[in-house]
N, C-alpha and C positions, 0 to 999 in steps of 0.2 A: 263243629264244622270249621272249615278253613275260612279265611277272610282277614279283615283288619283286626289287629289285637288292640284292646283297650285296657288301660292300666288303672288300678285303684289310686285314689288320691293319697298323697303323703301329707305329713304335718305342715310342710312349707308350701303346699298348694292352696290357692284361694278357693273358697266355697261359693263365692258370689262375685260376678264381674258385671257391674251395671245391672240391667234387668234380667240377666241370664244366671241361672243356677248351674254351677259347674257339676258335671256328673262323672266324667272320667278324663284321664290324661291320654292324649293321642300320641304326642311326640315331643321330644326335647331337642332343641338345637343349640348352637353355640351362643346365641344371645336371646332366644325366646322359647316359649312353650306354646303348644296348641292343645286346647281342651275341647271335649265334647260337652255341650251345654244345652239347656232348654230354657226358652223364654217363659217366665212365670210371673212377670210383673203385672199386677192387677190393672185392669182397664185398658190393656194394650191388645189389639186384635191380633190373631195368629197370622193374618195375611196383610200386615201393614206394608206400606211402600217404603223402600230403603232410600238412602240419600241420592241414588241415581234416578229415582222415579219408577223403578221396576217393582211390581208387586210380587212378593216371594213368600214362601212358607217359612215362618220363623220358628216352627216347632223345635227341631233339632238343628243346631248350628255349630260351626267350628269357631272358637274364640281364641284369638292369638294375643299373647301378652308378653312383656319383657321378663327375662329370667332373673333380673336383679332383685335382690331382697332389700327391704328397708326403703330409704329415700332414693328415688330414681334421679340420676344425674341429669343435668341440663342437656349435654350432648346426646345421651341415650334417648331422652324425651324428644329432642328435635329430630333425630333419625327416625324414631317411630312415627312422629307426626308426618314426616315426609313420605314414609311408606303408605300411611293412610291416605294421603293426598294423591299419590300416584295410583294406588289401587282404585280409589274412588273415581278417577277419570274414566276408567275403562268399564263400559257396560256392554258386555259381549257374551253371546252364548258359548264362546270358545274360551272363556276364562271363568275362574271362581269369582262370582260377583260379591261386592261389598254390600252388607245389609245394615250395619250400624257401627259406630265407633265413638270413643271418647279418649282422645289423646291427652286431655287435661286431668283425667282422673288420677287418684293417688297411685294406682297401678294402671297405666294406660292399656287399653284393650281395643281389639278390632274383631268384629263379628263378620264372618264370611259364609257364603253358601257352603253347606256340607255335602261333599260329593262322595258317594259310596263307590269307589272304583280304585283299582290298583294303579301304580305308576308304571311307565314304560320300562323302567329299570327292573322292577320286580317281575314284570311279565316276561322279559327276556331271560332272567335268571331261572324262573320257574317253568316257563313254557317254550323256550327256544326262540330262534330268530324268526323274522317275517319273510314271506315271499315278496316278489317285486311289486305286484299291484297293491299289496297291503301296505308296504312302505310308502307308496305314492298316496294312498288314502290318508294315512297319518300325516304326511307332509302337507296335504291340502288343508287339513284342519288347523295345523300349527301355523301355516302361512296366513290363513285367514285371521287368526288371532294377532299376528305380528303386523299385518296390514292396518288393523284397527288401532293397535297400540301406537305404532309409529306415526300414524296420522294425527294422534293427539300429543305428539312430542314425548312419548314415554319410551325409554330404552330399558329392556328387561335386565340385561347384564348377567343373568345367571340361568340361561336355558340349558337344561341337561335332562337325561331320562327320568330322574327322580322328581323333577318339577313339571312333568306333563302327566296328568292322570288320564285314564282311558275308560270312560263308561261306554255303554253300548251305542250312544248317539254321537260319539266322536270325541276327539282329544280336548282336554281342558288345561290351559296354562295357569299355573299357580305360583305363589311366592315371588313378589316383585323386587327381589334382590336387595333388600335392606337388612332384614333380620337373619336371613340365610338359615331357615329351619333345616336341619340336617336331612330329615326323611319324613315326609308327610304320612307315609304308609308304614313306618316303623319296620321296614324290611331289614333283615339281619345282614344283608349284603350291602357293603359300602362301595359306591362308585365315586372316585375322586373328582372334584370339580376341575382340577387342573386339566384333565384329559378332554374337557369340553369347552374350555375357554379359548379365546382368540389370541393370536400372537401379539397383537397390540395391547390387549389387557394383561397378558403374562409379562410384558415388558414395562408395565406401569404407565402406558400411554392412554389417551382419552378413549372411552368406550363410545361407540356410535351405533347407528342402526346396522351398519355392516358387521359389527361385532356379534350382534344377535344372529345374523345370517350364518356366520362361521360356526357358532355353537349349534345352530339347527342342523348344519351339514354333518357335524361330528355326531350328533344324536341320531340322525337317520342312518349314518354308517354303522353305528352300534346296533340299531334294529336289524340291519341286513346281515351283518357279519358276526355280531356277538361280542365285539371288543371295540375299544376306542381306536381311532385311525392313527395310532403310533406304535412303534416297536415296543414289545412287552418289556417292562422293567419293574423291579420290586421297590424302587425308590421314587417318591413323589418329586424330589428335586430333579431326578433324571428326566421324568416326564415333563416337568416345567421347562427344562433346557430345550427339549425337542420342540415343545410348543412355541417357545420364543423364537427359535430358528425356523419354524414352519416346516420341519422335516417329518412329513406324514408317511405312513406305510399303509397304502390302500389295497394291498394284496387281499384277494378273496372277495372283493366287491363284484357282484354280478354285472356283466357288461351293460345290461339294459338300464342300470341305475347310474352309470358313469356320467351321462349328460346332466342328470339332476344333482348329484352329490359333489362331483369333483370341482365344478365352478364355485360352490359354496366354500370349499376348503382352500381357495386361493390365499396366499400369504398377503398379497396386496389388497387392502380393503376396497380400493376403487374398482377392482376386477370382479368383485362378488355381485351376483344379481340381487335385485330388490325383491321383497316378499311378494309383491304383485306379479313379478315375472315368474317366480316359482309357482305361484297359484295358477297362473294361466297355463303354464306348461303341463303341470300334473293333471289339471282338469281336462286338457286336450288328450292326454294319454288314457285317462279313465273314461272318456266320453263314449267309447265304443260299448261300454257295459253300463246298465242302469245302476243307480246307487240307492234305490228306495229301501233296500233291506238293511242299510247301515252296516254295523260291524259284522253281522252274520255273513254278509256277502263277501267281505274281503279277508277277515281274520281266520287263522287256523282254528281247528276245533279246540285245542288245548287252551288257546287264548280266550276264546268265547266262554269256556267252562270256568276259568278263573275269574273272568269279569262277572259272570252270573253268580258265583259264590259271594262276591262282595255285594252285589245287588240284593241277593236273598238275605244277607245279614242286615242290610239296611231296612228291608221290609219288615223283618222280625222286630227290630228295634222300634220302628214306628208303630207296630201293632202291639207293643208292650210285652214281647217275649223275653226282654232282658230285665232282670231285677235290679233296679237302681236304688232301692231303699237302703240296702246295706252299703253305705257309702265307702267303707274301708275294705269291703270284700272284693276279691278278684272278679272280673267279668264272668258271668255264667249265663248260659241259655236255659230256659225252662225246659224240662224233659217233655218229650212228646208221649212217652209211655211211662214205664215204671220209674220211680225216683232213683237217682244215682246212689250207689253204695259208698261206703267209706273209701274203698280203693280208688274209685273214680275221682273222688274229691281230692285225695292225696296226689293222684297223678296230675290232676289239673293244677294244683298248687305248685307242684314241681315244674310244670311247664311254664307257669307264670314267673317263678323265680329264675328259671333259665332264660326266659325272655328279658327279664330285668337285667340280668348279668350281661347278656349280649348287647342290650341297649346301652348300658354303662360303658362297655368296651368300645362300642361304636362311637359314643360321644367323646371318649378320650382320643380315639384316632382322628375324629373330625377336628377336634380342637388342635391337635398336633399338626394336622395338614393345614389348617387355617393359619397357624402361627408360622409354619414353614413358608406358606404362600406369601404372607405379609413380609417376612424377612427377605424372600427372594425378590419381591417387588421393590423393596427398599434398596437392596443391593443393585438391582438393575437401574433404578433411578439415579443412584449415586454414580454408577459407572457411566451412564449417559451424560450426567452433568460434568464429570471429569473429562470425558471425550470432547464435549462441547467447549469446555474451558481451554483444553489443549489446542483445538482447532482455532478458537478465537485468538489465542496467544500466537500461534503460528501465522495467522493472517495479519495480526498486528505487526509482527516483526517484518513480514514481507513488505507491508505498506511502508514501514519506517525505512527499510532498506532502499526501496524504490524512491522515496522522497529524498533520502541522502544523495543518491546517484543523480537525481534531477538537479538538486541544488549545486552539486559539484560541477555538473555540465554548465549550468548557468554562470557559475563563478569563473570558470575558465574562459567562457565566451566573453564575459565582461572584461577580463584582463587582456585578452587578445585585442579587443576593440580599443581599449585604453592605450595599449602600446602603439597601435596604428595611428591613433589621434595625435599622440605626442610626437611620433616620427614625422607626421605631416606638418605639425607646427614648427619643428626644428628645421625642416627643409625649407619652409616658407621664410623663416628668419635668415637662413643662409643665402637664399636667392636675393632677398632684399639687400643684404649686406654686399653681395657681389655686384649688384646693379649700381649701388651708390658709389662703390669704389671705382668702377669702370668709368662712370660719368665724370668723376673728379680728376682722373688722370688723363683723359683724352684718349684718342685712338692709339693703340699700341703699334710698335714696329711690326713689320710683316712676320719676321722670324719669331719675335717675342709673342706675337698673337698666336702663332701656331703652337708654341710650347704651352702658353697659358691655357688656350682652349683645349689642348689635348689633356692637360691635367684636370681641367674642369669636367671634361666629358668622362674621364675615368672615375672621378669622384661621384658624378651623377649615376654612373653604372652601379657603383657600390651602394649608394643610397637607395636606388631602385630595388636592388637585391634585398636590402634590409627591409624595405617596405613590403615587398612581395612575399618574402620568407617562404620560398618553395620547400624548405626542409621542415616547416611547421604546418603545412597545409594538409588537411585530411581529405577534403572533398574538392575536386577540380572538374569543371566542365570540359577542359581540354583533353582530347584523346591521348592515351599513352603513346609516346614515340614521335609525336609531332611537335613542332616548335613555332610559337607565334609571339616573337618578342615585340615589345612596345616600340623600340627603335634600334638600328644597327649603325655602327660607326666603323670607318676604315682607319686603322691606327697609323699615324705618322704621314699620311698622304696630303693632309691639308684640306681634304674634301670629305663629305659625309654622304652616305647612301640613304635615301628615304626608306624607312622600314614599312612593314605592312600596316602599322597602326595609323599612318598618316601624320605623324608628328613632324613639325618643321625641322629642316636640316640647315646647317650653316656651312659656308665655304669661303675661300679667299682666292684671288687671282694670283698666278705665279709671277714672281718678280716684281710685285708692286704692293702698295698698301691701299686699303679701303678707307675713303674719307668718312664713311658713316660708321658710327660705333655699333657693334653687333648687339642685337636684342638678347636679353637673358633667356636661357633655355626654359621652356615651359615645364611645369611640375609633372613628373610621371604619375599617372593614376594607378593605384594598386589593383591587381586582378580581383574581380568579385569572387567571393567564396560561397559555396552552398553547403548547408549542413543537413544530413539525412536525419529526419525525426527519430527519436528513440522509440522503441516499441512500447505501446500502452495496453496491457492486458485487459484493463477494464473497458477501454474503447473497443477492443476486439470482441469482448463478450457482448457488448451492446449491438455491434454490427453483425454478429452471428445469429441474432434473433430474426425469425421470419414471421410473416403474416400467418396467423392461425396457431402459432405456438402457445403453449401454456407455461406459466412461470411459477417457480416455487418461491413466491414472495407474497407478503401481505402487509397491510398498513398496521403498525403496532399500536397506533393511537396516541403515542407519546409526542407527536407533533402538534397536538391540540386539535381544535375544530377547523382550522383554516390551512393546515399544512400536513402533507403526507410524511410519515416517518417509516420508510421501507425497512423490512426485517433483514434484507441482504444489501451488500454494497454493490453488487453487480448481478445481472439477470442470469438465472439458471433455468433451463427448460426442463419440463417434466411432463408426464402423461396428463391428458385432459380428462380426468375422471373425477370420481367423488373425492372431496377433500381439497381439490385445487380451486383456489378462489379467482386467480387472475389469468386472463387470456389476452393475447396481442391481436389488435384489430388494424394496426397500421404501423409502418416504420418510416414514413416520410416526414413526420413531425407536424403535419397538418391534422390535428386531432379534434374530433368533435367533443362537445361538452354535454353533460347531462348526469342523471342519477346513475351511480355505479360506474362512472368513467373517470379516467385520469390520464395524465401525461407524465412519463418518467424520462428525464433527459440527463445527459452527461456531457460536460465540456472537457476536452482533452487539451492540456497545456502543451503536450508534445506535438500534436498535429494542428492545433488551433481550430479544430472542428467540433461542432456540437451534434450529438446523435440523440434522437428522441423516439420513444416508443409510445404508441397509443394503446391504452389498456381499458378493459371492461371487466366487470365482475361476473362470476358464475355462481349460481345459488342452487342448493339442494335442500330437500326436507331434512331437518335435524341440524343444519348449519347454525352457527351463532355469530352475532354481530355486536359491536360496542355501540352504545347509544347514550343519549342524555335526555332526561325528561324533567319537567317541572310540573309536579302534580300529575294530572292525567294527560298533560300535553307533551308530546314527543317533539323536542326542538331540533335534534340532530342525530343522524345515524352514520357511523363510519362504515360505508358500504363495501370497502375493500379490506376490512378487518376480518380476523378469524380467531377470536379468543377461545380458550378452553371453556366450554359451557359451565363448568363447575368452579371456575376461578372465584376466589373470595375477594380479590382486589382487582381494580381496573385503573387505567391511567386517570390522572387528576381531572382531565377535561370531561370525563364521562362518569356516569353513576349507575349504569344498567347494562345487563347482557340480555339481548333478545335472541329467541330461537325461531327459525323458519319452520312454521307448522305445516305449510302447504304452499304449492306454486300452481297458478292457474294461468290459462291464456286470457289476457285482458281483452274483453269484448264489450263494446258499448260503454255503458255507465257502470259496469261492475266495480264494486268497491269492497270495503271491509266487511260488509254484511255476509259475504260468501265464506268468511273464515270461521264462523261459529259452527260447532258440531252439535246441532240439535237444540231444542228449546231449553234443555237442562244445563247447557254449557254456560257457566257464569263467568268464565275467564274474560279478561280485557284483551282485545286484539287491536293491532294496528296494521295498516296495509300500505304498500308503496309499489310503484310501477318502475320496472327496469327494462333493459333491452329496447330502448326507444319506445317505451310505453306498450310493448308487446306482451310483457309478462307481469302478472300481479303476484307479489309476495305477501303472504300472511305471516305476521310476527306476533309473538307473545313474550312477556317477560319470563326468563328461565328461572324456575324455582329451585 
């Protein structure tokens, strides 16, 4: 009969994993293997409760272990332990539930619920694409699983058709993205992971809940059209380049499914809907028809037939129709009628050998794809680092150039003022010397006085011109074409006309002498000069920000516990969506204080003004924050930080990365008790209120 293929154990396969006797090998991946096993430890009931508290049947289970032979390395053991922890968090009817595990065993193992069902990938290859309502039905089940996973802070990271099984009661999500088993169903058709990953994952950036939503959209497109949402190419590197650029090809998608699938395939993670939004929309579309009949109601006949073949195989195995006693023999079903002849046995052996050959080829291809994917991610990260370095170098040179220009302007201004000061001092000395000389010699003759004063006035004009320096003035309040002299004199007449400035004038009577010695001329005052401030791009950037804008900036944490260290030198506005931490609540500088609030100010030496922005934090489920704790006491949280959740190192002032597991409307005395997910949730949670105590954040240490 058709259904799942089971393979005989080889010499390097274990015969016992914990309390489970290994019966057959199901699949081999790049880092792990999955076996069919039976619990036979004495004294253990067949329906014991697993680590999640759910009572399950331990008769036949799928046991996953590492592929490595001999001593398991510490990094491999730590990765496997993390997969066990992630899978153990999720206790949902829409996932394969964890039954038992021992990550500290000589060969670590994980026992999970065994589901007799084909994957979506195998169903599309063997039975064709799905109609519109069937795609919505599958989307509803997958979205339910993601709602529960994301609420627990788990990001799957590897959603694709091969990692979603479809029994008659609805989709089940498997493989939590650590060991990357190549094919749970041992299908001979390989569907590359590249075609279902998100652009940010393909570029080596952080995976978030939005990454899972992109992969779900690509999977639903595959169910409806029969291919990934990219232009067909024979090279995995070519597919990776298309994914990194977000260049999708959605031709052939039924128009009825565009509102569901196209938003999931947005290149910008912030523009993709949440799983709860997808679940609400598809349930609304399916609400017009009852769903009591499950898969039979929605799926085509060919899909239901293939699902039933797997279910029948499972029933026969549980009823004992499979001979497991010959441990090294290929899987055989007991005949219902006459015994099989020699020809049938030979034919079955050939089929098994062909399946093994195809499995080996698929494994080689999978390993090559994983290697190419790793190299492409490394190249993308190197390119991104180089571009960032070039941008930083360019910005540094621009800042240094602006600083040199500013210092040069200040130097010239100081020199100009110093020249004016020295000229005023020289003029004062000349006036004092002239006054002393006039007093010692007495009143001059009339004609001599005229000649002396005429020379003195000419000298004063020259000195005034030197002080004024109209050839060196760049900015003047006097309009072009008008003349406003400090004083005017009539040459050779013996009299002076009073100028517009109101300066005293001197004269003599014709034909006689004046008994009183003339007072010395007052010092001409230099014209005031004004300097237009040089442009300041950083000040312009601060003043361009408006109330309600969101900024592409975070607190790096390197300023310590008492000082903000912003990731950018000047504000850059961005869309107010998922992944944006900082929002502007005011530009007047009169900023409120509180949890998640800050003031970012800039003083311009060019204009002499200070510009301040009032900031507040935005928080979403899955966001991460820097924190410091001492024992179980949390002493400080950098509320405007946004580290990569998987970072291994943090700034010296902090020693922890927290993840936002949920956000609630803060009502009454609600506190951290609302953060726990059921009585079996043993994680340690912290809570804090933001948005002026209107929102409660649930926080947990990111593992």
